[in-house]
N, CA, C and O atoms as a DFTB+ gen file, in Angstrom:
432 C
 N C O
     1  1      76.055      97.149     103.684
     2  2      76.569      97.467     102.369
     3  2      77.340      96.264     101.830
     4  3      78.124      95.646     102.550
     5  1      77.114      95.944     100.584
     6  2      77.773      94.801      99.952
     7  2      79.248      95.097      99.705
     8  3      79.609      96.215      99.335
     9  1      80.092      94.101      99.908
    10  2      81.527      94.258      99.674
    11  2      81.793      94.395      98.180
    12  3      81.168      93.722      97.362
    13  1      82.722      95.268      97.840
    14  2      83.108      95.413      96.431
    15  2      83.974      94.229      96.020
    16  3      84.513      93.508      96.860
    17  1      84.092      94.048      94.717
    18  2      84.961      92.993      94.199
    19  2      86.397      93.205      94.694
    20  3      87.117      92.235      94.928
    21  1      86.810      94.448      94.853
    22  2      88.173      94.717      95.321
    23  2      88.345      94.320      96.784
    24  3      89.382      93.771      97.159
    25  1      87.346      94.589      97.605
    26  2      87.410      94.142      98.999
    27  2      87.462      92.627      99.046
    28  3      88.205      92.054      99.843
    29  1      86.689      91.982      98.209
    30  2      86.686      90.514      98.165
    31  2      88.035      89.969      97.700
    32  3      88.461      88.909      98.158
    33  1      88.709      90.677      96.800
    34  2      90.063      90.281      96.389
    35  2      91.024      90.428      97.567
    36  3      91.836      89.541      97.827
    37  1      90.927      91.549      98.274
    38  2      91.806      91.776      99.424
    39  2      91.593      90.729     100.503
    40  3      92.531      90.361     101.209
    41  1      90.377      90.253     100.632
    42  2      90.056      89.224     101.630
    43  2      90.269      87.818     101.079
    44  3      89.907      86.836     101.728
    45  1      90.843      87.719      99.910
    46  2      91.190      86.456      99.243
    47  2      89.980      85.581      98.947
    48  3      90.092      84.357      98.887
    49  1      88.829      86.208      98.764
    50  2      87.628      85.480      98.356
    51  2      87.606      85.288      96.837
    52  3      86.991      84.353      96.325
    53  1      88.284      86.185      96.133
    54  2      88.365      86.147      94.669
    55  2      89.843      86.192      94.309
    56  3      90.578      87.017      94.852
    57  1      90.298      85.324      93.403
    58  2      91.714      85.376      93.015
    59  2      92.014      86.574      92.117
    60  3      91.151      87.062      91.386
    61  1      93.239      87.023      92.192
    62  2      93.712      88.104      91.331
    63  2      95.223      87.965      91.187
    64  3      95.891      87.358      92.024
    65  1      95.735      88.529      90.128
    66  2      97.179      88.530      89.901
    67  2      97.754      89.825      90.475
    68  3      97.566      90.904      89.914
    69  1      98.448      89.700      91.588
    70  2      99.003      90.855      92.290
    71  2     100.343      91.249      91.674
    72  3     101.162      90.401      91.318
    73  1     100.536      92.546      91.561
    74  2     101.819      93.095      91.123
    75  2     102.566      93.678      92.319
    76  3     103.796      93.654      92.366
    77  1     101.805      94.206      93.293
    78  2     102.407      94.890      94.448
    79  2     101.331      95.009      95.523
    80  3     100.137      95.049      95.225
    81  1     101.775      95.065      96.774
    82  2     100.875      95.413      97.871
    83  2     101.672      95.928      99.050
    84  3     102.828      95.559      99.253
    85  1     101.035      96.783      99.816
    86  2     101.606      97.257     101.069
    87  2     100.446      97.478     102.037
    88  3      99.337      97.007     101.784
    89  1     100.682      98.173     103.121
    90  2      99.630      98.323     104.123
    91  2      98.521      99.294     103.706
    92  3      97.479      99.352     104.358
    93  1      98.736     100.062     102.621
    94  2      97.741     101.050     102.194
    95  2      97.041     100.714     100.879
    96  3      95.895     101.109     100.666
    97  1      97.732      99.981      99.990
    98  2      97.180      99.713      98.656
    99  2      97.510      98.296      98.193
   100  3      98.411      97.633      98.706
   101  1      96.739      97.868      97.202
   102  2      97.114      96.689      96.433
   103  2      97.182      97.124      94.969
   104  3      96.525      98.082      94.563
   105  1      97.980      96.410      94.193
   106  2      98.053      96.650      92.755
   107  2      97.856      95.297      92.086
   108  3      98.603      94.348      92.325
   109  1      96.826      95.234      91.239
   110  2      96.526      93.991      90.543
   111  2      96.466      94.237      89.037
   112  3      96.319      95.372      88.583
   113  1      96.581      93.157      88.277
   114  2      96.447      93.237      86.830
   115  2      94.956      93.275      86.480
   116  3      94.163      92.510      87.028
   117  1      94.590      94.163      85.571
   118  2      93.201      94.257      85.126
   119  2      92.842      93.011      84.321
   120  3      93.638      92.548      83.504
   121  1      91.653      92.472      84.548
   122  2      91.256      91.243      83.843
   123  2      90.805      91.521      82.404
   124  3      90.672      90.588      81.611
   125  1      90.573      92.774      82.062
   126  2      90.210      93.157      80.689
   127  2      91.107      94.323      80.271
   128  3      90.635      95.453      80.151
   129  1      92.399      94.055      80.049
   130  2      93.357      95.145      79.814
   131  2      93.048      95.981      78.575
   132  3      92.632      95.469      77.535
   133  1      93.267      97.282      78.727
   134  2      93.090      98.242      77.640
   135  2      94.436      98.775      77.144
   136  3      94.483      99.688      76.320
   137  1      95.520      98.202      77.648
   138  2      96.878      98.598      77.269
   139  2      97.784      97.402      77.513
   140  3      97.418      96.494      78.260
   141  1      98.963      97.386      76.896
   142  2      99.890      96.274      77.142
   143  2     100.184      96.058      78.628
   144  3     100.326      94.920      79.077
   145  1     100.272      97.140      79.381
   146  2     100.392      97.063      80.844
   147  2      99.180      97.793      81.407
   148  3      99.042      99.003      81.226
   149  1      98.308      97.066      82.085
   150  2      97.102      97.673      82.660
   151  2      96.940      97.129      84.077
   152  3      96.511      95.996      84.291
   153  1      97.298      97.978      85.030
   154  2      97.224      97.630      86.444
   155  2      96.170      98.491      87.124
   156  3      95.843      99.578      86.648
   157  1      95.646      98.005      88.229
   158  2      94.720      98.773      89.054
   159  2      95.382      99.037      90.397
   160  3      95.799      98.107      91.087
   161  1      95.473     100.299      90.760
   162  2      96.002     100.689      92.069
   163  2      94.782     100.962      92.949
   164  3      93.988     101.862      92.675
   165  1      94.651     100.163      94.010
   166  2      93.422     100.173      94.810
   167  2      93.771     100.404      96.278
   168  3      94.530      99.629      96.861
   169  1      93.230     101.457      96.881
   170  2      93.474     101.627      98.318
   171  2      92.743     100.551      99.114
   172  3      91.648     100.125      98.748
   173  1      93.360     100.125     100.196
   174  2      92.701      99.148     101.065
   175  2      91.462      99.762     101.725
   176  3      90.486      99.064     101.997
   177  1      91.513     101.060     101.977
   178  2      90.360     101.754     102.564
   179  2      89.252     101.835     101.507
   180  3      89.493     102.326     100.404
   181  1      88.056     101.368     101.824
   182  2      86.973     101.396     100.836
   183  2      86.323     102.774     100.709
   184  3      85.381     103.093     101.434
   185  1      86.826     103.573      99.797
   186  2      86.265     104.887      99.488
   187  2      85.466     104.707      98.194
   188  3      86.040     104.289      97.188
   189  1      84.164     105.007      98.182
   190  2      83.358     104.711      96.988
   191  2      83.820     105.408      95.705
   192  3      83.986     104.745      94.681
   193  1      84.031     106.721      95.734
   194  2      84.408     107.462      94.523
   195  2      85.416     108.547      94.883
   196  3      85.657     108.821      96.058
   197  1      85.993     109.151      93.869
   198  2      86.909     110.269      94.081
   199  2      86.208     111.416      94.820
   200  3      86.841     112.136      95.593
   201  1      84.926     111.580      94.587
   202  2      84.164     112.633      95.263
   203  2      83.999     112.367      96.753
   204  3      83.599     113.263      97.496
   205  1      84.297     111.156      97.200
   206  2      84.187     110.800      98.617
   207  2      85.522     110.903      99.357
   208  3      85.591     110.617     100.552
   209  1      86.577     111.308      98.656
   210  2      87.884     111.470      99.301
   211  2      87.808     112.657     100.248
   212  3      87.377     113.744      99.865
   213  1      88.231     112.439     101.488
   214  2      88.211     113.512     102.489
   215  2      89.624     114.061     102.680
   216  3      90.597     113.522     102.153
   217  1      89.706     115.124     103.432
   218  2      91.011     115.717     103.715
   219  2      91.926     114.706     104.408
   220  3      93.131     114.690     104.157
   221  1      91.369     113.873     105.267
   222  2      92.190     112.865     105.958
   223  2      92.727     111.802     104.998
   224  3      93.695     111.113     105.319
   225  1      92.102     111.665     103.813
   226  2      92.544     110.685     102.819
   227  2      93.661     111.207     101.914
   228  3      94.227     110.437     101.138
   229  1      93.987     112.487     101.997
   230  2      94.971     113.060     101.075
   231  2      96.344     112.394     101.155
   232  3      96.973     112.217     100.111
   233  1      96.845     112.014     102.335
   234  2      98.111     111.270     102.348
   235  2      98.011     109.943     101.584
   236  3      98.979     109.527     100.947
   237  1      96.876     109.290     101.640
   238  2      96.669     108.049     100.895
   239  2      96.720     108.318      99.383
   240  3      97.318     107.545      98.634
   241  1      96.104     109.394      98.947
   242  2      96.119     109.742      97.522
   243  2      97.555     110.041      97.090
   244  3      97.965     109.642      96.000
   245  1      98.309     110.728      97.918
   246  2      99.725     110.965      97.615
   247  2     100.490     109.658      97.525
   248  3     101.355     109.499      96.663
   249  1     100.179     108.727      98.404
   250  2     100.848     107.422      98.384
   251  2     100.543     106.685      97.078
   252  3     101.423     106.037      96.511
   253  1      99.313     106.784      96.606
   254  2      98.942     106.147      95.341
   255  2      99.819     106.687      94.211
   256  3     100.253     105.921      93.350
   257  1     100.080     107.973      94.202
   258  2     100.946     108.563      93.177
   259  2     102.385     108.061      93.325
   260  3     103.064     107.830      92.325
   261  1     102.847     107.894      94.551
   262  2     104.184     107.337      94.757
   263  2     104.256     105.893      94.273
   264  3     105.271     105.474      93.717
   265  1     103.191     105.138      94.481
   266  2     103.150     103.757      93.997
   267  2     103.202     103.745      92.470
   268  3     103.877     102.897      91.885
   269  1     102.505     104.666      91.822
   270  2     102.556     104.758      90.357
   271  2     103.988     105.021      89.889
   272  3     104.441     104.415      88.918
   273  1     104.692     105.906      90.563
   274  2     106.100     106.173      90.224
   275  2     106.938     104.911      90.390
   276  3     107.750     104.581      89.527
   277  1     106.739     104.212      91.496
   278  2     107.487     102.986      91.765
   279  2     107.215     101.944      90.694
   280  3     108.137     101.272      90.234
   281  1     105.953     101.804      90.291
   282  2     105.599     100.838      89.247
   283  2     106.287     101.174      87.932
   284  3     106.795     100.286      87.248
   285  1     106.303     102.441      87.583
   286  2     106.955     102.859      86.332
   287  2     108.432     102.484      86.350
   288  3     108.961     101.992      85.354
   289  1     109.090     102.712      87.462
   290  2     110.510     102.353      87.573
   291  2     110.692     100.837      87.536
   292  3     111.561     100.329      86.828
   293  1     109.878     100.126      88.292
   294  2     109.978      98.666      88.365
   295  2     109.745      98.025      86.997
   296  3     110.451      97.094      86.610
   297  1     108.761      98.526      86.278
   298  2     108.399      97.963      84.981
   299  2     109.190      98.576      83.818
   300  3     109.029      98.192      82.660
   301  1     110.045      99.538      84.166
   302  2     110.914     100.206      83.186
   303  2     110.125     100.823      82.038
   304  3     110.472     100.662      80.868
   305  1     109.047     101.539      82.398
   306  2     108.287     102.270      81.388
   307  2     108.669     103.745      81.454
   308  3     108.925     104.285      82.530
   309  1     108.703     104.376      80.307
   310  2     109.104     105.783      80.246
   311  2     107.913     106.726      80.352
   312  3     108.070     107.911      80.647
   313  1     106.744     106.198      80.114
   314  2     105.531     107.007      80.201
   315  2     104.350     106.129      80.554
   316  3     104.361     104.922      80.313
   317  1     103.342     106.742      81.122
   318  2     102.148     106.001      81.519
   319  2     100.999     106.968      81.707
   320  3     101.188     108.183      81.756
   321  1      99.801     106.409      81.811
   322  2      98.605     107.188      82.121
   323  2      98.016     106.665      83.423
   324  3      98.064     105.469      83.708
   325  1      97.462     107.581      84.205
   326  2      96.702     107.223      85.407
   327  2      95.280     107.721      85.159
   328  3      95.067     108.902      84.887
   329  1      94.311     106.812      85.254
   330  2      92.921     107.161      84.962
   331  2      92.051     106.775      86.152
   332  3      92.195     105.696      86.727
   333  1      91.145     107.682      86.507
   334  2      90.140     107.396      87.529
   335  2      88.781     107.728      86.947
   336  3      88.540     108.859      86.526
   337  1      87.898     106.753      86.922
   338  2      86.521     106.988      86.503
   339  2      85.717     107.282      87.764
   340  3      85.718     106.493      88.709
   341  1      85.033     108.423      87.772
   342  2      84.325     108.855      88.981
   343  2      82.825     108.880      88.744
   344  3      82.322     109.659      87.934
   345  1      82.126     108.027      89.453
   346  2      80.675     107.984      89.377
   347  2      80.172     107.243      88.149
   348  3      80.904     107.034      87.181
   349  1      78.928     106.858      88.211
   350  2      78.322     106.103      87.122
   351  2      78.413     106.869      85.803
   352  3      78.732     106.284      84.768
   353  1      78.138     108.164      85.834
   354  2      78.191     108.976      84.621
   355  2      79.617     109.157      84.113
   356  3      79.820     109.529      82.957
   357  1      80.606     108.897      84.968
   358  2      82.009     108.980      84.579
   359  2      82.584     107.634      84.156
   360  3      83.784     107.514      83.907
   361  1      81.727     106.630      84.076
   362  2      82.159     105.311      83.637
   363  2      82.633     104.385      84.740
   364  3      83.159     103.309      84.454
   365  1      82.459     104.776      85.996
   366  2      82.899     103.922      87.099
   367  2      81.984     102.712      87.209
   368  3      80.761     102.847      87.223
   369  1      82.584     101.530      87.287
   370  2      81.815     100.287      87.400
   371  2      81.908      99.674      88.793
   372  3      80.941      99.092      89.284
   373  1      83.066      99.802      89.426
   374  2      83.256      99.276      90.784
   375  2      83.360     100.476      91.717
   376  3      84.252     101.312      91.566
   377  1      82.451     100.558      92.678
   378  2      82.406     101.724      93.559
   379  2      83.281     101.515      94.793
   380  3      82.821     101.471      95.934
   381  1      84.560     101.390      94.490
   382  2      85.666     101.345      95.444
   383  2      86.782     102.064      94.692
   384  3      87.287     101.560      93.690
   385  1      87.158     103.232      95.175
   386  2      88.142     104.071      94.497
   387  2      89.301     103.238      93.957
   388  3      89.846     102.390      94.664
   389  1      89.674     103.482      92.709
   390  2      90.820     102.799      92.111
   391  2      91.316     103.608      90.927
   392  3      90.582     104.395      90.329
   393  1      92.565     103.394      90.612
   394  2      93.213     104.106      89.515
   395  2      93.771     103.093      88.530
   396  3      94.393     102.104      88.919
   397  1      93.542     103.353      87.257
   398  2      94.088     102.514      86.193
   399  2      95.472     103.035      85.835
   400  3      95.633     104.215      85.520
   401  1      96.462     102.168      85.881
   402  2      97.840     102.473      85.462
   403  2      97.998     101.822      84.101
   404  3      98.012     100.595      83.998
   405  1      98.118     102.633      83.049
   406  2      98.192     102.136      81.677
   407  2      99.528     102.528      81.071
   408  3      99.922     103.694      81.104
   409  1     100.217     101.545      80.519
   410  2     101.533     101.807      79.932
   411  2     101.816     100.783      78.844
   412  3     101.051      99.845      78.621
   413  1     102.943     100.999      78.175
   414  2     103.378     100.057      77.149
   415  2     102.870     100.373      75.763
   416  3     102.951      99.535      74.866
   417  1     102.343     101.578      75.574
   418  2     101.903     101.963      74.243
   419  2     103.093     102.143      73.332
   420  3     104.149     102.597      73.772
   421  1     102.940     101.795      72.078
   422  2     104.043     101.887      71.118
   423  2     104.247     103.335      70.673
   424  3     103.287     104.073      70.452
   425  1     105.489     103.716      70.549
   426  2     105.861     105.031      70.014
   427  2     105.899     104.952      68.507
   428  3     106.306     103.927      67.961
   429  1     105.494     105.989      67.822
   430  2     105.589     106.010      66.365
   431  2     106.754     106.855      65.923
   432  3     106.997     106.993      64.724
């Protein structure tokens, strides 16, 4: 199976702008941002889609949510969106589970 772009980033084959990393996830800046703050929260474990998450992966999914909370506090944002595109029909382009952290939208 071919390595995903995210695995290649983790293996330092492709450069990326890191915001955070720990033993379970990396957080990088999206190269085509759709919001003033657009980060990708990516588990180190290569899970193809949300539909491939197993019961043993649930602590990892909880950790991803904790990382989102930490990012919001660190970046001093009051609100944010977490988006996961699942499968080709759901708009997923990279088949390595990841979540888009979008923030910085202007209030009216």
